[in-house]
KETORMAR-996502 format. One record per residue (C-alpha): x, y, z; chain; residue in three letters. Coordinates in steps of 0.5 Angstrom, whole numbers. Layout:
SITE	x	y	z	c	r
SITE	X	Y	Z	A	ALA
...
REM end
This chain:
SITE	x	y	z	c	r
SITE	55	-394	136	A	MET
SITE	50	-393	131	A	THR
SITE	53	-392	123	A	THR
SITE	51	-386	120	A	GLN
SITE	48	-387	113	A	PRO
SITE	50	-383	106	A	THR
SITE	45	-381	101	A	THR
SITE	46	-385	95	A	PRO
SITE	48	-383	89	A	ALA
SITE	42	-385	83	A	MET
SITE	43	-392	81	A	PRO
SITE	45	-393	74	A	ASP
SITE	39	-397	71	A	PHE
SITE	42	-400	65	A	GLU
SITE	47	-404	70	A	ALA
SITE	41	-405	75	A	LEU
SITE	37	-409	70	A	SER
SITE	43	-412	68	A	ARG
SITE	45	-415	74	A	ASN
SITE	38	-417	76	A	ALA
SITE	38	-421	70	A	GLY
SITE	45	-424	72	A	GLN
SITE	43	-425	79	A	PHE
SITE	37	-429	77	A	MET
SITE	41	-433	73	A	GLU
SITE	46	-435	79	A	GLU
SITE	40	-437	84	A	LEU
SITE	38	-441	79	A	GLY
SITE	45	-445	78	A	ARG
SITE	45	-445	86	A	ALA
SITE	38	-448	86	A	ALA
SITE	41	-453	82	A	ALA
SITE	47	-454	85	A	ARG
SITE	42	-456	91	A	TYR
SITE	38	-461	88	A	VAL
SITE	43	-464	84	A	ALA
SITE	50	-463	87	A	PRO
SITE	57	-465	83	A	GLU
SITE	56	-472	83	A	ASP
SITE	50	-471	79	A	GLY
SITE	45	-475	83	A	LEU
SITE	39	-471	85	A	PRO
SITE	38	-469	93	A	VAL
SITE	32	-473	96	A	GLN
SITE	27	-467	99	A	PRO
SITE	28	-469	106	A	LYS
SITE	27	-464	112	A	PRO
SITE	32	-463	117	A	PRO
SITE	31	-467	123	A	GLN
SITE	31	-460	127	A	GLU
SITE	26	-458	123	A	ALA
SITE	21	-463	124	A	SER
SITE	23	-463	132	A	ASP
SITE	22	-455	131	A	LEU
SITE	15	-456	129	A	VAL
SITE	13	-461	134	A	ARG
SITE	16	-457	140	A	THR
SITE	13	-451	138	A	LEU
SITE	7	-454	136	A	GLY
SITE	6	-457	143	A	THR
SITE	7	-450	146	A	VAL
SITE	2	-447	142	A	ALA
SITE	-3	-453	144	A	GLU
SITE	-2	-451	152	A	THR
SITE	-4	-444	149	A	TRP
SITE	-10	-445	145	A	LEU
SITE	-13	-451	150	A	SER
SITE	-15	-445	155	A	ASP
SITE	-19	-439	151	A	PRO
SITE	-18	-434	157	A	LYS
SITE	-11	-434	157	A	ARG
SITE	-10	-434	149	A	THR
SITE	-15	-428	149	A	LEU
SITE	-10	-424	154	A	GLU
SITE	-4	-426	150	A	ALA
SITE	-8	-424	144	A	GLN
SITE	-10	-417	148	A	THR
SITE	-2	-416	150	A	LYS
SITE	1	-416	143	A	LEU
SITE	-5	-412	139	A	SER
SITE	-4	-407	145	A	GLU
SITE	4	-406	144	A	ALA
SITE	3	-405	136	A	PHE
SITE	-2	-400	138	A	VAL
SITE	2	-397	142	A	ALA
SITE	7	-397	136	A	LEU
SITE	2	-395	130	A	TRP
SITE	1	-388	135	A	GLY
SITE	9	-387	137	A	SER
SITE	10	-388	129	A	THR
SITE	4	-383	127	A	TRP
SITE	7	-378	132	A	PHE
SITE	14	-378	129	A	ARG
SITE	11	-378	121	A	LEU
SITE	8	-371	123	A	GLN
SITE	15	-369	125	A	GLY
SITE	14	-370	133	A	ARG
SITE	18	-374	138	A	GLU
SITE	16	-380	141	A	ALA
SITE	19	-386	145	A	PRO
SITE	21	-392	142	A	PRO
SITE	16	-398	144	A	VAL
SITE	21	-403	144	A	ALA
SITE	29	-403	144	A	GLN
SITE	34	-407	141	A	PRO
SITE	39	-410	147	A	GLU
SITE	46	-406	147	A	PRO
SITE	50	-412	144	A	LYS
SITE	45	-413	138	A	ASP
SITE	50	-410	132	A	ALA
SITE	44	-412	127	A	ARG
SITE	40	-405	128	A	PHE
SITE	46	-401	128	A	SER
SITE	45	-397	122	A	ASP
SITE	43	-390	124	A	ALA
SITE	37	-391	119	A	GLU
SITE	34	-397	123	A	TRP
SITE	32	-391	128	A	SER
SITE	32	-385	124	A	SER
SITE	27	-387	118	A	ASN
SITE	20	-388	122	A	PRO
SITE	19	-394	116	A	TYR
SITE	25	-397	118	A	PHE
SITE	24	-396	126	A	ASP
SITE	17	-399	125	A	PHE
SITE	20	-405	121	A	ILE
SITE	25	-406	127	A	LYS
SITE	20	-405	133	A	GLN
SITE	15	-409	130	A	GLY
SITE	20	-415	130	A	TYR
SITE	23	-414	137	A	LEU
SITE	15	-413	139	A	ILE
SITE	13	-420	136	A	THR
SITE	19	-424	138	A	THR
SITE	19	-422	145	A	ARG
SITE	12	-424	145	A	TRP
SITE	14	-430	142	A	ALA
SITE	18	-431	148	A	GLU
SITE	13	-429	153	A	GLY
SITE	9	-434	151	A	LEU
SITE	14	-440	151	A	VAL
SITE	17	-438	158	A	ASN
SITE	9	-438	161	A	GLU
SITE	6	-444	158	A	ALA
SITE	3	-448	162	A	GLU
SITE	4	-456	163	A	GLY
SITE	10	-457	159	A	ILE
SITE	16	-460	162	A	ASP
SITE	23	-456	163	A	ASP
SITE	26	-460	157	A	HIS
SITE	21	-458	152	A	THR
SITE	20	-451	154	A	ARG
SITE	28	-451	153	A	HIS
SITE	27	-454	147	A	LYS
SITE	22	-449	145	A	ALA
SITE	26	-443	147	A	GLN
SITE	32	-445	143	A	PHE
SITE	28	-447	136	A	TYR
SITE	25	-439	137	A	LEU
SITE	31	-436	137	A	ARG
SITE	33	-440	131	A	GLN
SITE	27	-437	128	A	LEU
SITE	28	-431	130	A	ALA
SITE	35	-430	127	A	GLY
SITE	32	-432	121	A	ALA
SITE	26	-427	120	A	LEU
SITE	30	-421	123	A	SER
SITE	29	-415	118	A	PRO
SITE	36	-414	117	A	SER
SITE	37	-421	114	A	ASN
SITE	33	-418	107	A	PHE
SITE	34	-413	102	A	VAL
SITE	27	-409	102	A	MET
SITE	27	-409	110	A	THR
SITE	34	-407	112	A	ASN
SITE	36	-399	110	A	PRO
SITE	44	-401	110	A	GLU
SITE	42	-407	105	A	LEU
SITE	38	-403	101	A	ILE
SITE	43	-397	100	A	ARG
SITE	49	-402	98	A	HIS
SITE	45	-405	93	A	THR
SITE	43	-399	89	A	LEU
SITE	51	-396	91	A	GLN
SITE	53	-402	87	A	GLU
SITE	48	-403	82	A	ASN
SITE	46	-409	84	A	GLY
SITE	53	-413	83	A	ALA
SITE	53	-415	90	A	ASN
SITE	48	-420	89	A	LEU
SITE	51	-423	83	A	VAL
SITE	57	-424	87	A	ARG
SITE	53	-427	92	A	GLY
SITE	50	-431	89	A	MET
SITE	56	-433	87	A	LYS
SITE	59	-435	93	A	MET
SITE	52	-438	95	A	LEU
SITE	54	-444	89	A	GLN
SITE	61	-445	92	A	GLU
SITE	59	-446	99	A	ASP
SITE	53	-451	96	A	ILE
SITE	58	-454	92	A	GLN
SITE	64	-455	98	A	ALA
SITE	58	-457	102	A	GLY
SITE	57	-463	97	A	SER
SITE	49	-460	96	A	GLY
SITE	49	-457	103	A	GLU
SITE	50	-450	104	A	LEU
SITE	56	-449	108	A	ARG
SITE	57	-442	110	A	VAL
SITE	64	-440	109	A	ARG
SITE	66	-435	116	A	GLN
SITE	73	-434	113	A	THR
SITE	78	-435	107	A	ASP
SITE	79	-443	107	A	ARG
SITE	85	-441	103	A	ASP
SITE	89	-436	107	A	ALA
SITE	92	-441	112	A	PHE
SITE	97	-447	112	A	LYS
SITE	99	-451	118	A	PHE
SITE	106	-451	120	A	GLY
SITE	106	-443	116	A	VAL
SITE	100	-439	119	A	ASP
SITE	97	-444	125	A	VAL
SITE	100	-450	129	A	ALA
SITE	106	-446	128	A	VAL
SITE	110	-449	135	A	THR
SITE	116	-453	132	A	PRO
SITE	116	-460	135	A	GLY
SITE	116	-467	133	A	GLU
SITE	110	-473	132	A	VAL
SITE	114	-478	137	A	VAL
SITE	108	-483	136	A	PHE
SITE	102	-485	132	A	ARG
SITE	96	-491	132	A	ASN
SITE	89	-491	129	A	ASP
SITE	86	-486	133	A	LEU
SITE	92	-480	135	A	MET
SITE	98	-478	134	A	GLU
SITE	103	-475	139	A	LEU
SITE	107	-470	138	A	ILE
SITE	112	-467	143	A	GLN
SITE	115	-460	142	A	TYR
SITE	122	-457	142	A	ALA
SITE	124	-453	148	A	PRO
SITE	126	-446	149	A	ARG
SITE	129	-446	156	A	THR
SITE	135	-450	158	A	GLU
SITE	131	-453	164	A	THR
SITE	124	-456	164	A	VAL
SITE	120	-458	169	A	LEU
SITE	122	-466	171	A	LYS
SITE	114	-468	170	A	ARG
SITE	113	-468	163	A	PRO
SITE	105	-465	161	A	PHE
SITE	100	-467	157	A	LEU
SITE	95	-464	153	A	ILE
SITE	88	-468	151	A	VAL
SITE	84	-463	147	A	PRO
SITE	77	-465	144	A	PRO
SITE	76	-469	138	A	TRP
SITE	71	-465	137	A	ILE
SITE	75	-460	134	A	ASN
SITE	82	-460	132	A	LYS
SITE	87	-458	137	A	PHE
SITE	90	-453	134	A	TYR
SITE	86	-448	137	A	ILE
SITE	91	-448	143	A	LEU
SITE	96	-446	138	A	ASP
SITE	93	-441	133	A	LEU
SITE	99	-437	133	A	ASN
SITE	105	-435	136	A	PRO
SITE	102	-428	139	A	ALA
SITE	96	-433	142	A	LYS
SITE	99	-440	142	A	SER
SITE	98	-443	150	A	LEU
SITE	102	-449	147	A	ILE
SITE	108	-444	145	A	GLY
SITE	107	-441	152	A	TRP
SITE	108	-447	155	A	MET
SITE	114	-449	153	A	VAL
SITE	116	-442	154	A	ASP
SITE	115	-443	161	A	GLN
SITE	120	-450	161	A	GLY
SITE	115	-455	160	A	LEU
SITE	116	-461	156	A	THR
SITE	110	-461	152	A	VAL
SITE	106	-467	149	A	PHE
SITE	99	-466	145	A	VAL
SITE	94	-471	142	A	ILE
SITE	93	-470	136	A	SER
SITE	86	-474	135	A	TRP
SITE	85	-477	128	A	VAL
SITE	79	-475	123	A	ASN
SITE	75	-482	123	A	PRO
SITE	72	-484	118	A	ASP
SITE	68	-491	117	A	GLU
SITE	74	-496	119	A	ARG
SITE	73	-493	126	A	HIS
SITE	66	-494	127	A	ARG
SITE	67	-499	133	A	ASP
SITE	72	-494	136	A	LYS
SITE	68	-493	143	A	ASP
SITE	70	-488	149	A	PHE
SITE	74	-494	152	A	GLU
SITE	79	-494	145	A	SER
SITE	80	-486	146	A	TYR
SITE	82	-487	153	A	MET
SITE	86	-493	152	A	ARG
SITE	89	-492	145	A	GLU
SITE	89	-485	146	A	GLY
SITE	90	-482	154	A	ILE
SITE	94	-488	156	A	GLU
SITE	98	-490	149	A	ALA
SITE	100	-482	150	A	ALA
SITE	103	-484	157	A	ILE
SITE	106	-490	155	A	ASP
SITE	110	-486	149	A	ALA
SITE	112	-481	154	A	ILE
SITE	115	-485	158	A	GLY
SITE	119	-488	153	A	VAL
SITE	121	-481	150	A	SER
SITE	122	-478	157	A	THR
SITE	124	-484	162	A	GLY
SITE	118	-481	167	A	GLU
SITE	113	-485	170	A	THR
SITE	108	-480	172	A	GLU
SITE	105	-474	167	A	VAL
SITE	100	-468	169	A	ALA
SITE	95	-467	164	A	ALA
SITE	90	-462	162	A	ALA
SITE	84	-463	158	A	GLY
SITE	80	-459	154	A	TYR
SITE	72	-459	153	A	CYS
SITE	70	-466	152	A	VAL
SITE	78	-468	152	A	GLY
SITE	78	-465	159	A	GLY
SITE	71	-471	160	A	THR
SITE	75	-476	157	A	LEU
SITE	81	-474	162	A	LEU
SITE	76	-474	168	A	ALA
SITE	74	-481	166	A	VAL
SITE	81	-484	165	A	THR
SITE	82	-480	172	A	LEU
SITE	76	-484	175	A	ALA
SITE	79	-491	172	A	MET
SITE	86	-489	174	A	GLN
SITE	83	-488	182	A	ALA
SITE	79	-495	181	A	ALA
SITE	85	-499	178	A	THR
SITE	91	-497	182	A	GLY
SITE	94	-493	176	A	ASN
SITE	97	-487	179	A	THR
SITE	101	-484	173	A	ARG
SITE	97	-478	172	A	ILE
SITE	99	-473	178	A	LYS
SITE	95	-467	177	A	SER
SITE	89	-465	172	A	ALA
SITE	88	-458	169	A	THR
SITE	81	-458	166	A	PHE
SITE	79	-453	161	A	LEU
SITE	72	-451	160	A	THR
SITE	70	-459	162	A	THR
SITE	64	-462	163	A	GLN
SITE	63	-468	168	A	VAL
SITE	56	-466	171	A	ASP
SITE	52	-465	165	A	PHE
SITE	46	-462	169	A	THR
SITE	46	-455	167	A	HIS
SITE	50	-457	160	A	ALA
SITE	47	-451	157	A	GLY
SITE	43	-451	149	A	ASP
SITE	47	-457	147	A	LEU
SITE	42	-461	151	A	LYS
SITE	37	-459	146	A	VAL
SITE	40	-464	142	A	PHE
SITE	40	-469	146	A	ALA
SITE	34	-472	149	A	ASP
SITE	33	-480	147	A	GLU
SITE	29	-479	140	A	ASP
SITE	34	-474	137	A	GLN
SITE	40	-479	140	A	ILE
SITE	37	-485	136	A	ARG
SITE	35	-481	130	A	GLN
SITE	43	-480	131	A	ILE
SITE	45	-487	132	A	GLU
SITE	41	-488	126	A	THR
SITE	45	-484	121	A	GLN
SITE	52	-486	124	A	MET
SITE	50	-493	123	A	ALA
SITE	50	-492	116	A	GLU
SITE	56	-489	115	A	ARG
SITE	60	-491	121	A	GLY
SITE	61	-483	123	A	TYR
SITE	57	-477	125	A	LEU
SITE	59	-472	119	A	ASP
SITE	63	-466	122	A	GLY
SITE	58	-461	119	A	ALA
SITE	52	-464	123	A	LYS
SITE	56	-462	129	A	MET
SITE	59	-455	126	A	ALA
SITE	52	-454	125	A	ASN
SITE	50	-455	132	A	ALA
SITE	55	-450	135	A	PHE
SITE	53	-445	130	A	ASN
SITE	46	-445	133	A	MET
SITE	48	-444	139	A	LEU
SITE	49	-437	137	A	ARG
SITE	45	-436	130	A	PRO
SITE	46	-429	129	A	ASN
SITE	53	-428	130	A	ASP
SITE	55	-435	127	A	LEU
SITE	50	-436	121	A	ILE
SITE	46	-430	120	A	TRP
SITE	51	-424	120	A	SER
SITE	55	-429	115	A	TYR
SITE	49	-430	110	A	VAL
SITE	48	-423	110	A	VAL
SITE	55	-421	109	A	ASN
SITE	57	-427	104	A	ASN
SITE	51	-427	100	A	TYR
SITE	47	-420	100	A	VAL
SITE	53	-415	100	A	LYS
SITE	57	-420	96	A	GLY
SITE	63	-420	101	A	LYS
SITE	68	-425	102	A	ALA
SITE	69	-425	109	A	PRO
SITE	76	-423	112	A	SER
SITE	82	-428	114	A	ALA
SITE	81	-430	121	A	PHE
SITE	85	-436	124	A	ASP
SITE	80	-438	129	A	LEU
SITE	75	-438	124	A	LEU
SITE	79	-442	120	A	TYR
SITE	80	-447	126	A	TRP
SITE	72	-446	126	A	ASN
SITE	70	-449	120	A	ALA
SITE	75	-454	120	A	ASP
SITE	71	-460	122	A	ALA
SITE	71	-467	124	A	THR
SITE	67	-473	124	A	ARG
SITE	65	-477	130	A	MET
SITE	66	-485	130	A	PRO
SITE	59	-488	132	A	ALA
SITE	61	-492	138	A	ALA
SITE	64	-487	141	A	ASN
SITE	59	-481	140	A	HIS
SITE	53	-485	141	A	ALA
SITE	56	-487	148	A	PHE
SITE	58	-480	150	A	TYR
SITE	51	-477	149	A	LEU
SITE	48	-482	153	A	ARG
SITE	53	-483	158	A	ASN
SITE	54	-475	159	A	CYS
SITE	48	-471	156	A	TYR
SITE	42	-476	157	A	LEU
SITE	44	-480	162	A	GLU
SITE	49	-477	166	A	ASN
SITE	52	-483	169	A	ASN
SITE	59	-480	170	A	LEU
SITE	57	-475	175	A	ALA
SITE	52	-480	179	A	GLN
SITE	58	-485	179	A	GLY
SITE	54	-490	175	A	LYS
SITE	59	-490	168	A	MET
SITE	61	-496	167	A	VAL
SITE	67	-497	163	A	LEU
SITE	71	-504	161	A	GLY
SITE	66	-507	166	A	ASN
SITE	69	-502	171	A	ILE
SITE	64	-497	175	A	ARG
SITE	68	-491	175	A	LEU
SITE	67	-485	182	A	ASP
SITE	70	-479	181	A	LEU
SITE	69	-478	188	A	LYS
SITE	76	-483	188	A	LYS
SITE	80	-478	184	A	VAL
SITE	84	-474	189	A	THR
SITE	89	-471	185	A	VAL
SITE	89	-464	185	A	PRO
SITE	85	-460	180	A	VAL
SITE	85	-453	176	A	PHE
SITE	78	-453	173	A	ASN
SITE	77	-447	169	A	LEU
SITE	70	-444	167	A	ALA
SITE	69	-438	163	A	THR
SITE	63	-434	165	A	ARG
SITE	60	-432	158	A	GLU
SITE	61	-440	156	A	ASP
SITE	55	-443	151	A	HIS
SITE	58	-450	151	A	ILE
SITE	60	-451	158	A	ALA
SITE	57	-447	163	A	PRO
SITE	60	-443	168	A	ALA
SITE	55	-446	173	A	ILE
SITE	56	-453	170	A	SER
SITE	63	-453	171	A	VAL
SITE	62	-450	178	A	PHE
SITE	58	-455	180	A	GLU
SITE	62	-460	177	A	GLY
SITE	68	-459	182	A	SER
SITE	64	-463	188	A	SER
SITE	64	-469	184	A	LYS
SITE	72	-470	185	A	PHE
SITE	74	-472	191	A	GLY
SITE	81	-468	193	A	GLY
SITE	82	-461	192	A	PRO
SITE	79	-458	187	A	VAL
SITE	81	-449	185	A	ASP
SITE	76	-447	181	A	TYR
SITE	77	-441	176	A	VAL
SITE	72	-437	173	A	LEU
SITE	75	-432	167	A	ALA
SITE	72	-428	163	A	GLY
SITE	69	-428	156	A	SER
SITE	67	-436	153	A	GLY
SITE	69	-442	151	A	HIS
SITE	75	-440	146	A	ILE
SITE	77	-433	148	A	ALA
SITE	77	-434	156	A	GLY
SITE	81	-440	154	A	VAL
SITE	86	-436	149	A	VAL
SITE	88	-430	153	A	ASN
SITE	95	-429	153	A	PRO
SITE	99	-426	158	A	PRO
SITE	102	-421	153	A	ALA
SITE	96	-418	150	A	LYS
SITE	90	-421	155	A	PRO
SITE	83	-419	154	A	LYS
SITE	79	-421	160	A	TYR
SITE	81	-422	167	A	GLY
SITE	79	-428	171	A	TYR
SITE	76	-430	178	A	TRP
SITE	79	-434	184	A	THR
SITE	75	-435	190	A	GLY
SITE	77	-441	194	A	GLY
SITE	73	-448	194	A	LYS
SITE	67	-449	189	A	ALA
SITE	61	-449	193	A	GLU
SITE	54	-446	195	A	GLY
SITE	51	-442	189	A	ARG
SITE	55	-439	184	A	LEU
SITE	53	-432	184	A	GLU
SITE	55	-432	192	A	ASP
SITE	62	-435	189	A	TRP
SITE	63	-429	185	A	ILE
SITE	61	-424	189	A	SER
SITE	66	-426	195	A	ALA
SITE	71	-428	189	A	ALA
SITE	78	-424	187	A	THR
SITE	78	-420	181	A	GLU
SITE	84	-420	177	A	THR
SITE	86	-416	171	A	LYS
SITE	90	-421	166	A	GLY
SITE	91	-428	163	A	SER
SITE	90	-433	168	A	TRP
SITE	95	-437	165	A	TRP
SITE	101	-435	170	A	PRO
SITE	96	-436	176	A	TYR
SITE	95	-443	173	A	TRP
SITE	103	-445	172	A	PHE
SITE	104	-443	179	A	GLN
SITE	100	-448	181	A	TRP
SITE	102	-453	177	A	LEU
SITE	110	-451	178	A	GLU
SITE	108	-451	185	A	ALA
SITE	106	-459	186	A	GLN
SITE	113	-461	182	A	ALA
SITE	118	-456	182	A	PRO
SITE	124	-460	180	A	GLU
SITE	128	-459	174	A	ARG
SITE	132	-463	169	A	VAL
SITE	136	-461	162	A	PRO
SITE	132	-459	157	A	ALA
SITE	129	-465	152	A	ARG
SITE	129	-466	145	A	LYS
SITE	123	-469	142	A	PRO
SITE	123	-476	142	A	GLY
SITE	129	-476	146	A	GLY
SITE	133	-482	144	A	ASP
SITE	129	-487	144	A	ALA
SITE	123	-485	139	A	LEU
SITE	124	-482	132	A	PRO
SITE	120	-477	129	A	SER
SITE	115	-479	125	A	LEU
SITE	113	-472	121	A	ALA
SITE	114	-465	123	A	PRO
SITE	109	-461	128	A	ALA
SITE	103	-460	127	A	PRO
SITE	103	-467	125	A	GLY
SITE	99	-471	119	A	THR
SITE	92	-473	122	A	TYR
SITE	91	-466	123	A	VAL
SITE	91	-465	116	A	ARG
SITE	85	-469	114	A	MET
SITE	79	-466	112	A	LYS
SITE	72	-468	114	A	ALA
REM end
């Protein structure tokens, strides 16, 4: 659907001139904040690690073409022919005649939804020229000879970053909507935008932290993380929350949720309408969730084993004290699921049988097809990350947030740059984006182990991971596994989760939900947006599995609960948080979740 243009009234040239002056003043202040943040110390001009790698990677692709003059000429000719066709098409349109487009944006590309991108020959030429050039460059990367798969993957990723940054939709003079908007406001939008730019540089302590939502619109326990409960246990790495029951009876086997430490747990408890945690409580589960600490330099030596021992195993100990039960069912989300899988492998190796079933939510145990995050996980880049972490003892949360945003630059970076700094509009309040911006740090020892053993060397999938001097083998994990993937996941791709299913030694129910890493998981039955596919054992090709699978409209949550309840259907009277043994340390959502990066 395109946005119809409106003819702007003549601008107030006096106001336009005044705002132009204010814009330059605010731009100067923003630049000053960037080069000398609030502590007064100048920032040393040092190119980002990604920028250096981008130049090196795309330079490698360019060399492969320049080394073959014949192929270089063919590539140049292909681009020239496309622009000749575009010139011809534009000439026809300038004469008032119809002409088919040479290049059209993808149907889901919202950047060019304004009607003038097509109706105005000038802007149509800019749009098509951009599309022709970026697609030509993509072809150069895809067809480059003599480069390895990892270099090609990095080149594709970095080219998307450049294409997103250079889109004509980002700039006032090449975007018809922004021109109209600026004239209608006599440039006041640009003044407001520069003020927000200053604020966001200040919020990032000298680095730009693009706001995606109103940071002051939400309060823990009021607007987000609202399900009632109590913190019943705390140590250096985590708080354990037990939620208050809402049913007279509950399943006898308690349930533990292991969220990722890369983000905070309340993605599963955003608000009552979307809370998976609240829904689980309503079904009669005694729900416990780990809320990880936001680590600082004191946690530099907390490694993967620490997160297993002081996280999952300590939580199970506390659950036993609270409920009197020695067995639990557990779920892990994203990297929390990877940690849960490691714990299951350790349990299998040592004869510890306390976790009786595992639910994995968009979790990877085999990182062969780990998606675009592998771009940041080659030997050189990991070594640089380790050097950075050694200085402070942790990886700053903004680094991980930027990496995730770069996976979808048009949606998560440039749309907000245009909205905030060009249109001068503050983003609306959105709980999901508030959570997304609530970054967490990573301890040096833990993050280095994760990057090397999972992304770089894929040791867990190969049975080569060693933890506590014990070699871990997922084939020895025989407990029932529910393995949820999402069809459009850009962090834990569906193919990665699918192939990871074969690494376990017991029964695995692979389920594919619609949408992506977050929306596919947080899809409540009351207002489901997406369906899911079930099709038995995950084997063969994913495409064939999907073709033979059964599609069900609505949320996967009820299907999962039936799977879980069938394993241990016995019920007991509802339990109060902590039982009679563990006093409340704080009401949910606790204190660790409030720690800002």
